[in-house]
Structure formats: structure tokens, C-alpha cells
Residue, then its C-alpha position, 0 to 999 in steps of 0.5 A: m456167647t463165646g467159650s470164654g464168655r461161657i466160662l466167665a458166666l459159669c464162674v460168676n454163677e458159681e461165685i453167686d451160689q457160693e456166697t448164697e450158701r455162705r450167707v445161709a451157713r452163717v445164720t444156721g443155728g441162729a435164733e428165729a429173730v435172726l433168721s426172720h431178719q435175714i429173710d426181711e433183708l432178702n426181701q428188700e434186695w433187688n433181683m435181675e428183673r427189677w434191675l433191668e425193668t427199672n433201668a430200661s424204663a428210666l433210660a427209655f423215658t429219659g430218651t423220650i423226654l430229651g427227644l421231645l425237648v432237646n434233640k430228636k436224636f435222643f429218640a434213639v435211646p428208647c429204640l436201643v433199650l426197649p429191644f433189650l428188654f423185649q429180648h430179656a422177656v423172650q429169651g431170659w437174656c440180654p446184653p446188660v445181664p452179664f454186667l449185672r451178674r458180675k456186680g452180684v445181681r441175682t435171679r428170682r430163682e436164686f432169691d427163692a432158693e435162699r429164702y426157702a433155705l432160711k424158712a426151712l432153718r426157721g422151722d416153717f416147714s416142720s408142720v408139713q407131713a403127709n400122714g396119709d392126708r394129702n389135703a392137710a399136707g398140701r395146706a400146711a405146705w402152702e401156709a409154710a411157703n407163704a408164711l410171714s417173714t417175721r412170726a413176731t409181727k404175726q403174733s403181735l397182731 
């Protein structure tokens, strides 16, 4: 990546981080239902890996079918796409990543950071205290991290 490419990537990353921080700030002090709704919306958004896997598999599948039914030259499509998917699996980067980042597609780590900030605001971690009992604190932390996104659904069951 060139120097200007790195600067652009840093700017895009900073913009995504700032937007995430703004989203969390907007719901700070909000009711539990508002925070739960925000977490539900977050759980529906696609992350980088999902975008890459879906697009790569669709292109590879389409290229294979067109290669079988229309023209063998279409077999070049999966031959180009699948190495990008492999490169992303091995290195965490591939040529479509900068394009998707500029479109605002976030990584799983970014989703997790927002999700746990919202859960902390909602009070999911308030029961996590050491109190000398590490096992109880560990169980409480695990339960808080894996809490249902909407407590209302959990209570209505």
C-alpha cells in the first residue's frame, strides 16, 4: 500500500470510529428498550467478512455456471475471485477491502466494540464484581457478555 493509500485508510478508519462513537453517544442515557433496539439493529448489520464471503461466493458460483452453460472463458471469474477470498483469510486484507471500508462496512471488532458499549450502558455488566469470588465474577461476566439483546423478550418467555 502506498503512503497516500495508508493515509486514506487511516482517515476511513477514523471516520468509521467517530460514527460509531456518535451512535453510542446518541443513545447514552436512553431507556433500556432504546438500547436493546440499537443492539438488535447492530446484530442485523453485515460485517466485512460477511460482505466478502457473500460476494465472493456469488461471483464464483455465477462464473462457474456461466462457464458451464455459456462460455468457458467465464471460468476465469472464480479463478480471480477465490484467491482474493483466500488472501483475506490468510492476511486479513484483499483488494475489495478498501472499497468496502469507504462504503462504511465495519469489521467484527468494530461491531463488538459498539455492542459492548451499548450493553454496558444498558447495565448488562453491573452484576460483574470480583468480591473475592473469581468464579462468581467469571460466571457473571460470561452471562453479561452473552445476554439476550432484548431483556423484555427474555422476561416474557
